[in-house]
PyMOL commands that place a pseudoatom at each C-alpha (Angstrom):
pseudoatom trace, name=CA, resn=MET, resi=1, chain=A, elem=C, hetatm=0, pos=[99.520, 108.623, 96.837]
pseudoatom trace, name=CA, resn=ASN, resi=2, chain=A, elem=C, hetatm=0, pos=[102.107, 110.101, 94.642]
pseudoatom trace, name=CA, resn=GLU, resi=3, chain=A, elem=C, hetatm=0, pos=[100.401, 111.662, 91.687]
pseudoatom trace, name=CA, resn=ALA, resi=4, chain=A, elem=C, hetatm=0, pos=[103.549, 112.739, 89.933]
pseudoatom trace, name=CA, resn=ASN, resi=5, chain=A, elem=C, hetatm=0, pos=[104.839, 109.236, 89.714]
pseudoatom trace, name=CA, resn=PRO, resi=6, chain=A, elem=C, hetatm=0, pos=[102.087, 106.620, 90.412]
pseudoatom trace, name=CA, resn=SER, resi=7, chain=A, elem=C, hetatm=0, pos=[104.251, 103.766, 89.457]
pseudoatom trace, name=CA, resn=VAL, resi=8, chain=A, elem=C, hetatm=0, pos=[106.611, 104.526, 92.301]
pseudoatom trace, name=CA, resn=ALA, resi=9, chain=A, elem=C, hetatm=0, pos=[103.891, 104.325, 94.990]
pseudoatom trace, name=CA, resn=SER, resi=10, chain=A, elem=C, hetatm=0, pos=[102.120, 101.349, 93.492]
pseudoatom trace, name=CA, resn=GLY, resi=11, chain=A, elem=C, hetatm=0, pos=[105.337, 99.414, 93.265]
pseudoatom trace, name=CA, resn=ARG, resi=12, chain=A, elem=C, hetatm=0, pos=[105.073, 98.895, 89.606]
pseudoatom trace, name=CA, resn=GLN, resi=13, chain=A, elem=C, hetatm=0, pos=[108.290, 100.462, 88.515]
pseudoatom trace, name=CA, resn=ASN, resi=14, chain=A, elem=C, hetatm=0, pos=[110.362, 98.702, 85.941]
pseudoatom trace, name=CA, resn=SER, resi=15, chain=A, elem=C, hetatm=0, pos=[114.129, 98.609, 86.081]
pseudoatom trace, name=CA, resn=SER, resi=16, chain=A, elem=C, hetatm=0, pos=[114.642, 101.342, 83.444]
pseudoatom trace, name=CA, resn=GLN, resi=17, chain=A, elem=C, hetatm=0, pos=[112.877, 103.825, 85.567]
pseudoatom trace, name=CA, resn=GLN, resi=18, chain=A, elem=C, hetatm=0, pos=[114.687, 103.172, 88.802]
pseudoatom trace, name=CA, resn=PRO, resi=19, chain=A, elem=C, hetatm=0, pos=[116.052, 106.311, 90.343]
pseudoatom trace, name=CA, resn=ALA, resi=20, chain=A, elem=C, hetatm=0, pos=[119.748, 106.512, 91.013]
pseudoatom trace, name=CA, resn=SER, resi=21, chain=A, elem=C, hetatm=0, pos=[119.072, 106.838, 94.740]
pseudoatom trace, name=CA, resn=ILE, resi=22, chain=A, elem=C, hetatm=0, pos=[115.901, 106.221, 96.665]
pseudoatom trace, name=CA, resn=ASP, resi=23, chain=A, elem=C, hetatm=0, pos=[114.696, 108.596, 99.539]
pseudoatom trace, name=CA, resn=LYS, resi=24, chain=A, elem=C, hetatm=0, pos=[113.852, 106.076, 102.105]
pseudoatom trace, name=CA, resn=ALA, resi=25, chain=A, elem=C, hetatm=0, pos=[111.952, 108.515, 104.277]
pseudoatom trace, name=CA, resn=GLU, resi=26, chain=A, elem=C, hetatm=0, pos=[109.715, 109.386, 101.464]
pseudoatom trace, name=CA, resn=LEU, resi=27, chain=A, elem=C, hetatm=0, pos=[109.076, 105.697, 100.608]
pseudoatom trace, name=CA, resn=ARG, resi=28, chain=A, elem=C, hetatm=0, pos=[108.308, 104.890, 104.304]
pseudoatom trace, name=CA, resn=ARG, resi=29, chain=A, elem=C, hetatm=0, pos=[106.050, 107.848, 104.345]
pseudoatom trace, name=CA, resn=GLN, resi=30, chain=A, elem=C, hetatm=0, pos=[104.250, 106.624, 101.287]
pseudoatom trace, name=CA, resn=ILE, resi=31, chain=A, elem=C, hetatm=0, pos=[104.136, 103.124, 102.547]
pseudoatom trace, name=CA, resn=ASP, resi=32, chain=A, elem=C, hetatm=0, pos=[102.689, 104.255, 105.832]
pseudoatom trace, name=CA, resn=GLU, resi=33, chain=A, elem=C, hetatm=0, pos=[99.882, 106.246, 104.046]
pseudoatom trace, name=CA, resn=LEU, resi=34, chain=A, elem=C, hetatm=0, pos=[98.910, 103.424, 101.841]
pseudoatom trace, name=CA, resn=VAL, resi=35, chain=A, elem=C, hetatm=0, pos=[98.688, 101.070, 104.785]
pseudoatom trace, name=CA, resn=MET, resi=36, chain=A, elem=C, hetatm=0, pos=[96.830, 103.429, 106.973]
pseudoatom trace, name=CA, resn=ARG, resi=37, chain=A, elem=C, hetatm=0, pos=[94.429, 104.329, 104.023]
pseudoatom trace, name=CA, resn=ARG, resi=38, chain=A, elem=C, hetatm=0, pos=[93.391, 100.676, 103.443]
pseudoatom trace, name=CA, resn=GLY, resi=39, chain=A, elem=C, hetatm=0, pos=[93.886, 99.426, 106.925]
pseudoatom trace, name=CA, resn=LEU, resi=40, chain=A, elem=C, hetatm=0, pos=[90.140, 98.896, 107.538]
pseudoatom trace, name=CA, resn=GLU, resi=41, chain=A, elem=C, hetatm=0, pos=[89.579, 97.275, 104.417]
pseudoatom trace, name=CA, resn=MET, resi=42, chain=A, elem=C, hetatm=0, pos=[92.346, 95.008, 105.063]
pseudoatom trace, name=CA, resn=VAL, resi=43, chain=A, elem=C, hetatm=0, pos=[91.066, 94.218, 108.489]
pseudoatom trace, name=CA, resn=ARG, resi=44, chain=A, elem=C, hetatm=0, pos=[87.697, 93.282, 107.273]
pseudoatom trace, name=CA, resn=GLU, resi=45, chain=A, elem=C, hetatm=0, pos=[89.085, 91.036, 104.508]
pseudoatom trace, name=CA, resn=THR, resi=46, chain=A, elem=C, hetatm=0, pos=[91.400, 89.381, 106.955]
pseudoatom trace, name=CA, resn=ILE, resi=47, chain=A, elem=C, hetatm=0, pos=[88.624, 88.669, 109.401]
pseudoatom trace, name=CA, resn=ASN, resi=48, chain=A, elem=C, hetatm=0, pos=[86.819, 86.859, 106.422]
pseudoatom trace, name=CA, resn=GLN, resi=49, chain=A, elem=C, hetatm=0, pos=[90.035, 84.917, 105.751]
pseudoatom trace, name=CA, resn=VAL, resi=50, chain=A, elem=C, hetatm=0, pos=[91.328, 84.219, 109.324]
pseudoatom trace, name=CA, resn=LYS, resi=51, chain=A, elem=C, hetatm=0, pos=[90.331, 80.544, 109.392]
pseudoatom trace, name=CA, resn=GLU, resi=52, chain=A, elem=C, hetatm=0, pos=[92.561, 79.944, 106.297]
pseudoatom trace, name=CA, resn=GLY, resi=53, chain=A, elem=C, hetatm=0, pos=[95.409, 81.460, 108.333]
pseudoatom trace, name=CA, resn=HIS, resi=54, chain=A, elem=C, hetatm=0, pos=[95.741, 84.841, 106.299]
pseudoatom trace, name=CA, resn=TYR, resi=55, chain=A, elem=C, hetatm=0, pos=[96.647, 87.252, 109.079]
pseudoatom trace, name=CA, resn=GLN, resi=56, chain=A, elem=C, hetatm=0, pos=[100.526, 87.313, 109.460]
pseudoatom trace, name=CA, resn=ALA, resi=57, chain=A, elem=C, hetatm=0, pos=[101.209, 89.768, 106.503]
pseudoatom trace, name=CA, resn=LEU, resi=58, chain=A, elem=C, hetatm=0, pos=[98.346, 91.965, 107.882]
pseudoatom trace, name=CA, resn=LYS, resi=59, chain=A, elem=C, hetatm=0, pos=[100.164, 91.647, 111.402]
pseudoatom trace, name=CA, resn=TYR, resi=60, chain=A, elem=C, hetatm=0, pos=[103.391, 92.712, 109.961]
pseudoatom trace, name=CA, resn=LEU, resi=61, chain=A, elem=C, hetatm=0, pos=[102.095, 95.795, 108.175]
pseudoatom trace, name=CA, resn=PHE, resi=62, chain=A, elem=C, hetatm=0, pos=[100.475, 97.077, 111.364]
pseudoatom trace, name=CA, resn=GLU, resi=63, chain=A, elem=C, hetatm=0, pos=[103.425, 96.414, 113.262]
pseudoatom trace, name=CA, resn=MET, resi=64, chain=A, elem=C, hetatm=0, pos=[105.564, 98.137, 110.587]
pseudoatom trace, name=CA, resn=ILE, resi=65, chain=A, elem=C, hetatm=0, pos=[103.615, 101.470, 110.702]
pseudoatom trace, name=CA, resn=GLY, resi=66, chain=A, elem=C, hetatm=0, pos=[103.402, 101.459, 114.589]
pseudoatom trace, name=CA, resn=LEU, resi=67, chain=A, elem=C, hetatm=0, pos=[99.643, 100.891, 114.683]
pseudoatom trace, name=CA, resn=TYR, resi=68, chain=A, elem=C, hetatm=0, pos=[99.817, 97.646, 116.530]
pseudoatom trace, name=CA, resn=PRO, resi=69, chain=A, elem=C, hetatm=0, pos=[100.732, 96.696, 119.206]
pseudoatom trace, name=CA, resn=ALA, resi=70, chain=A, elem=C, hetatm=0, pos=[99.592, 100.009, 120.610]
pseudoatom trace, name=CA, resn=PRO, resi=71, chain=A, elem=C, hetatm=0, pos=[102.336, 102.143, 122.157]
pseudoatom trace, name=CA, resn=ILE, resi=72, chain=A, elem=C, hetatm=0, pos=[102.918, 101.266, 125.835]
pseudoatom trace, name=CA, resn=VAL, resi=73, chain=A, elem=C, hetatm=0, pos=[101.468, 104.014, 128.013]
pseudoatom trace, name=CA, resn=ALA, resi=74, chain=A, elem=C, hetatm=0, pos=[103.828, 105.225, 130.838]
pseudoatom trace, name=CA, resn=GLU, resi=75, chain=A, elem=C, hetatm=0, pos=[102.873, 103.888, 134.213]
pseudoatom trace, name=CA, resn=LYS, resi=76, chain=A, elem=C, hetatm=0, pos=[102.061, 106.496, 136.816]
pseudoatom trace, name=CA, resn=ALA, resi=77, chain=A, elem=C, hetatm=0, pos=[104.965, 107.828, 138.367]
pseudoatom trace, name=CA, resn=ASP, resi=78, chain=A, elem=C, hetatm=0, pos=[103.762, 106.853, 141.923]
pseudoatom trace, name=CA, resn=HIS, resi=79, chain=A, elem=C, hetatm=0, pos=[103.590, 103.034, 140.988]
pseudoatom trace, name=CA, resn=SER, resi=80, chain=A, elem=C, hetatm=0, pos=[106.385, 101.995, 138.498]
pseudoatom trace, name=CA, resn=VAL, resi=81, chain=A, elem=C, hetatm=0, pos=[108.452, 98.886, 138.370]
pseudoatom trace, name=CA, resn=ALA, resi=82, chain=A, elem=C, hetatm=0, pos=[111.610, 101.061, 139.293]
pseudoatom trace, name=CA, resn=VAL, resi=83, chain=A, elem=C, hetatm=0, pos=[109.836, 102.434, 142.365]
pseudoatom trace, name=CA, resn=ASP, resi=84, chain=A, elem=C, hetatm=0, pos=[108.773, 98.837, 143.376]
pseudoatom trace, name=CA, resn=LEU, resi=85, chain=A, elem=C, hetatm=0, pos=[112.444, 97.739, 142.936]
pseudoatom trace, name=CA, resn=LEU, resi=86, chain=A, elem=C, hetatm=0, pos=[113.886, 100.502, 144.903]
pseudoatom trace, name=CA, resn=THR, resi=87, chain=A, elem=C, hetatm=0, pos=[111.302, 99.738, 147.686]
pseudoatom trace, name=CA, resn=HIS, resi=88, chain=A, elem=C, hetatm=0, pos=[112.082, 96.070, 147.811]
pseudoatom trace, name=CA, resn=LEU, resi=89, chain=A, elem=C, hetatm=0, pos=[115.691, 96.809, 147.950]
pseudoatom trace, name=CA, resn=GLY, resi=90, chain=A, elem=C, hetatm=0, pos=[115.201, 98.963, 150.975]
pseudoatom trace, name=CA, resn=LEU, resi=91, chain=A, elem=C, hetatm=0, pos=[115.909, 102.099, 149.077]
pseudoatom trace, name=CA, resn=LYS, resi=92, chain=A, elem=C, hetatm=0, pos=[113.940, 105.416, 149.257]
pseudoatom trace, name=CA, resn=PRO, resi=93, chain=A, elem=C, hetatm=0, pos=[112.489, 106.160, 145.755]
pseudoatom trace, name=CA, resn=PRO, resi=94, chain=A, elem=C, hetatm=0, pos=[112.992, 109.867, 144.669]
pseudoatom trace, name=CA, resn=GLU, resi=95, chain=A, elem=C, hetatm=0, pos=[110.097, 112.119, 145.982]
pseudoatom trace, name=CA, resn=ASN, resi=96, chain=A, elem=C, hetatm=0, pos=[109.449, 113.647, 142.550]
pseudoatom trace, name=CA, resn=THR, resi=97, chain=A, elem=C, hetatm=0, pos=[109.320, 110.459, 140.188]
pseudoatom trace, name=CA, resn=GLY, resi=98, chain=A, elem=C, hetatm=0, pos=[107.164, 111.728, 137.433]
pseudoatom trace, name=CA, resn=THR, resi=99, chain=A, elem=C, hetatm=0, pos=[106.831, 115.479, 137.061]
pseudoatom trace, name=CA, resn=GLN, resi=100, chain=A, elem=C, hetatm=0, pos=[109.194, 118.326, 137.760]
pseudoatom trace, name=CA, resn=SER, resi=101, chain=A, elem=C, hetatm=0, pos=[108.088, 121.339, 139.632]
pseudoatom trace, name=CA, resn=ALA, resi=102, chain=A, elem=C, hetatm=0, pos=[109.133, 124.740, 138.569]
for i in range(1, 102): cmd.bond("trace and resi %d" % i, "trace and resi %d" % (i + 1))
show_as sticks, trace
zoom trace
């Protein structure tokens, strides 16, 4: 966390301490770090409370930091939607659809 100014990272900053401009990239980094550090703890607590419907905020936090849903893994070059579409249209897909040879 930000040891130099713990009130910034904890969100307990009063209006007299607000900086003139906020470094959004640094703020995002601090939020990502905080959510990642406490993610397992939050999941355990949410599992205990899921029957009460307490999961949407956790879902949002994980989506916000890019943890969930997992990034889409690219399909193999020899079987992709684009190749299927070209084949269906009667067109010949490019020979080298995934990797380039030197």
